[in-house]
N, C-alpha and C positions, 0 to 999 in steps of 0.2 A: 504493500500500500504506500510506503514512503517513497519508493521509486516512481510510482504513478503520480503522486502528488508533486514531486520534484519536477518531473517531466511536464506535467500540466502547468505548473507555475512558470517554467521556462518558456513554454509555448505562449502563455498569456503575456509574459513580458515582451516577447518578440512582437506579438500582434499589437500590443499597446504602443510599442515603439513605432510600428508602421503607421498606426492611426495618428499618433502625435506628429510624425513627420509629414503626413498628409495635411494636418492642420497648419503646420508652420510653413509649408511649401506646397500650396495647393496645385500649382502648375506642374509640379513634378510627380503628382500622384499617379499611380498606375491605373489602368482602366478597370481593374477589379477592386478598387479601393472601397467602393460602396459595399460590396460583399464582405470585405475584411472588417469594415466598421460594424456591420450587423452581427457577424459571427462573434466578434470581440465583445460586443455588448451582451449577447446571450451567454457567452462563457463567463464573463465577469458576474453576471446576475446569478448564474448557476453556482459559481464558487461562493458568492456571498450567502446564498441560501444554504449551501452545504455547511459553511462555517457557522452560521447562526443556528442551525438545527442539530448539529452533531452533539453527541454527549461528551461531556468533559471526561478525559481519561487520566 
C-alpha cells in the first residue's frame, strides 16, 4: 500500500506541475491540457476524500 500511495503522490505532483505550468504559460500548453486539468482535479478530490475518510492507524 505504501508503494501505491508513493507512486500516486508522485503522479499527482507531476500532473499538478503540468497544470501550474499551463496557468503560468498558457500559450505553451499542450492540446491535451484540458484533459490533464480535469483528471488532476478528480484525482486531487479522490485523494482528499480518501485522506478524510480513512481510519487513523
